Every structure is written in C-alpha cells, then in structure tokens.
N, C-alpha and C positions, 0 to 999 in steps of 0.2 A: 157680731155688732162692731161697727167701726169705732176707732179710737177717737175720743173727744179730748181736744187739747185742754190743758189745765186752766187757761185763762177763760175758757167758756164753761168748763165743768164747775169751776169754783167762782164764777161771777156772782157777786152779791145780789140777793133778791130782797133784802130789807135794809133799813138804815143802820141797824146794829152790826151788819156784816161789812159795811164800807170802812176800810182801814185808812187811818191817817188824816181824815177830813172832819174831825169831830166838831170844829167850829162851824161847819156848814150843815152837817146832818142835824145837830142839835137845834140850830136856828130854824131849819125847815120843819122839824118835828113840833117845835113850839108854835110856829106859824099855822100849821095844820090844826093843832089842838085848840088854838085860840081863834080859829076862823079868820085869820088875817093873812091869807095867802095872796101874793101878788098875781097878776095875770100875765106878766112877761118877765122872764128871768134871763140873765146872761151868766153862763158858767164858763169862766175863763181859767186857763192855767196850762202847764206843760202837758205833753202827751202821756197817756197811760196812767193818769192819777185818779181817774174815776168820774170824769165829767159826764160822759154819756151814760154810764152806769147809774150815777146818781139821778140823772134825768129820768131814766126808766123806772127806778125805784119810786121816785116822787110821783110819776104818772100812775104807777100801779097802786100806790098807797092811797091817793086821793080818790081813785075809782074803786078801791076795795077789791082788787083782783090779785091773783097770784102770778099769772103768766101774761105779761104784757103783749106777747106775740098773738094771743088769742082774742085781744080786745080791739074791735074795729074803731074805737074812739081814740086810740093812741097811734098817731101817724108820725113815722120817722122818715126824715129826708136827709140825704147827703148833700150838703151845700156845694161840694166840689163838682158833682155830676148833675145836680138840679139847680143850677145857679142863674138861670135866665128868668126873664120877666113872665114868660108863659106859665112856668111852674108856680110862681107866686100868685099869678092871677087865678090859677086853679084853687089855691089855698083860700084866696079872698072869696071865691064863690062857695067853697065848701063850708066856710065858717058860718054861713047863713043857716045851716041845718044843725039842729040840736043833737047832742050825743044819743046814740041808739042803745047803748048798753050801760054806760056808767054815768056818773054825775057830771064829769067834765070831758070835753074833747081836747086832747093835748097834742100839740104839734112840737116835735123835737127836731130841730134843724142843726145837724152836726156840721162842723167846719163852716160855720155861718159867715166867716170873713171872706169866703170865696164867692159869695153872691155878687152879682154885678150891681153897678150903681142904679140902673133902672129897676132891678129887682128889689133893692133896698127901698127905693122910692115907692114902689107898689106896695111893699109890706108896711110902710110907715103909717098909712091911714088906718090899717087894721090894728096896729099896735096902739094907736091913739085912742080908739074907741072900740075895743073888742067886746063882743057879747059876754054876758056874765058866765057862760058855761065854757068859754074858751081860755086856754092857757098856752102860752108860747114859751118854749125853753130853747134858747140859742146857746150852742156850745162852740167854743173856739180856742185855738192856741194863740191867736193873734188879734186880740181885741183892739189894738191900735190901728188896725186896718179897717175897722168898721166906722161908719159915719157917726158923728156925735149925736145927730138927731135920733138914731136908733139906740145908742147907749143911754141917752137921757130918759128913754121910755122903758127901760128895763131895770129890774132889781139885780144888781151885780154881785156875784159870789166868786171870789178868787181862790182857786184850788192851789194848794202848795205841793211841792215835791214831798213825797212820803219819806219820813225819817228811816234811816237804815235799820234801827231796832224794830220798827213796826213791820217793815218788809221781812226781816229775819224771823220774827215771831209768826207771821202769817205763813211763810214757807215751811217752817217747822211743823206747824199745825197741819198743813196740807200733806206733808210727807208722812207724818204720823198716821193720818187718816188713810193714806194710800198704802201704808205699811211698807215704806221704802226706807232702807237704812242710810244713814248719812253721818258725816263728821261735822261737828259744830263749826270748825274754821272754814269748811267748804261752803256752808250756808251763809256765813258772814261774808265770804268773798262774792258770792252771787248777789247778795243784798247791796254791797257797795258798787258792784259793776252795773247794777240796774239804774243807778243815778236818779233815784227818787221815783222811778216808774214801776208800779206793781205789775203792769202788763209785760214790761221788758223782763222783769225778774222771773215771771212765770214762763215766758218764752225761753229764757236761758235754761231754766230748770227742766223744761220739757226736752230740750236738746241734750242736756247732760244726762238725764234719765235714759234717753235712747242710746247714748254712748256707753254708759256705765253698765257693768255686769251685775254686781250685787250691792255695791257700796258707793255712795257719792262722796268723793274725796277731792282734795285740792288738785291732785294730779289728773283726775278724770275731767275736772272742769277746765284746766289749762289745755288739755289735749282736745277737748270737745269744741271749745270756742276760740282757741288760738291765743292764749295769753303767755306772756314771757315768764320764765322761771325767775324767782326772786334772786337766785344765785347769779343769773346772767345780768340782771339789773344792777345788782351790787357790784359785780366785776366791772361793768361798763362805767358806772359812776365813779368807781375808785380810779379807773384809768383817766377819766376826765379830771378828777381832782389832782392827780399826780402829773397831769399834763403829758401823759403818754399817748401821743397822737397816733402812733402806728398801731398799738394794741387797741386803742379806742375804735379806730377804723375797722380793724379786723373783727372785733366783737360786734360792732354795729352791723356789718355785712353778714356776719354769721346769724344774727337774730333775724334780719330781714329775709335772708335766703332760706331760713327754716319755714317760711310761709306766714309769719306774723304780719298782719295788716298794719299799715302806717297809723291808722286810727287807734288800734289796740296798743301799738307801741307807745304813742304819745300819752294815751290814757294811763297806761301802767307806769310810765316814767313820772307823770304828774302825781299819781297816787303814792308812789314810792317817796317822792320828795316831800309830799304833804305829811306822810307818816314820820319822816325824818324830822321835820320841823316840830311836830307834836311831841316827839320823844325829847327833842332839845329843850322845849318849853317846860 
C-alpha cells in the first residue's frame, strides 16, 4: 500500500475535527440545526487553515454522507484552472437539474478570486436567484480581488490563522496515534514554523518523520528543513550588538554557505528577536 501523507490521512471529516475555527464551525452547526442555511458562502482566509476542508464537511453534513468524493451532488472546481466563462456557463446549465443523491447540490469553487470578470458576471445571476436545492461555497485567500457584487450576495466567514497551541496539540495527537516518538520542544518548533497553517505543519512533520530515525528532535527538524542553530543566531546578534562587523560578516556567510535559505534565515532571525522582546517584557 502506498504511503498517504498526513494532511490527507488526517483531514477532518466532521465539524468537531476542524481545529482552530470554532467561531465558524459552531455557526454552521447552528445554521444547519435551525434550518437557516444560506445558499451562498464565502470562506476567506490564509492558506492551509481549513477553508476547503470546512466546505467539504459542510457539503457532506447537509447531504448526510460520509465520503464527499462518492457524492455526485458535490461538485468541486479549482478557480485557477476553471476560471473562464465557459466553465461558469456549464454550472449555470447544471443547476437546473435537481440533486440525484442528496438533499442539496453543492458547488465548491476553490481559489474563487482567480475567476475572470466575465466568469463572475456569468455567475452573478445564479447567485442572485439560485434554486432552493443549490448551495455555492466560494473559497479564497484574496477576497479583495473579488467583485463587490459577488461579495454582497454571499455569507462571509473569515478563517483565522490557527494558534500555535492548537497546532501543537493536533500534531501531538497525530504522532501519538501514529506511535512516533517526539520531544515536546520539537513539536513546539514545528507549530511555530507553520505560521498558523495546519497544512504547512503537517507537511513539515511529514518531512521530519522521513528524515528522523526513531525520535523527532530539535536537531532532526533543523537538519530536515534547514533551520539555523540557536547558537549561531545568538552569536550573530551578539556580534551585531557589539558592532563587530568582521565577525558579523564571517558568521553571516558561514550560515548562508551552510545551505540555509534566505527566507528561513529571515524567519529565524525575526522569531529570535520576537522571543527576546517577550523575555524583556
């Protein structure tokens, strides 16, 4: 059997499994139970925080199914590759037909901001007067790029970056279930490095698991994804504070020559300075 990456294996299939977005999941649960469900939603927020996953869970829940991939009434489109007017016209034609399996026919359009102006115009009429059995869920990382006419016809839910402690607890749960040993500070580092994205956290964890032998540690994380040692950061910052330009230049070149990417270098420096300020406070 082929290996299934963690972000797919542990993808939530119910509202209670969606981490860090309680303000959204509880609202949707209440809307379903009180039969006050909107017909057009806009899920906006940073990447990897659960927008598309929540859309799939919502579609599965209202149609009372376990596997959304086996339901012909749940249609998922990628706005980046299906962005033209022809694709939207096909949707306009298909909404005329009632759902074949469930109660609702649900259209999930990911990266909706990538649709063309003509495609948005074609979609507008359907959003204004959709049949009772139709629900649209638009997911986007850039809602500001979408026309106001579309935004005004959707019920908007803003997803937030997932807190570090929520990511940490989820990673620990997964590792315990997978029976993989780890150190607490290593999981804390991954949680911070993910920058609020559960998908990024699981991707990093997958990479570190592949690199590590038996134990996930700080050293294995730094080696696997190319992070700077704290000792090197401290030495670099100390040289800067002491205005030792020669040693600063030597240490900087040493770090970059070791293979550390410029992005990781800047992220680690910013994280180090932030920790210093918190300690000072």
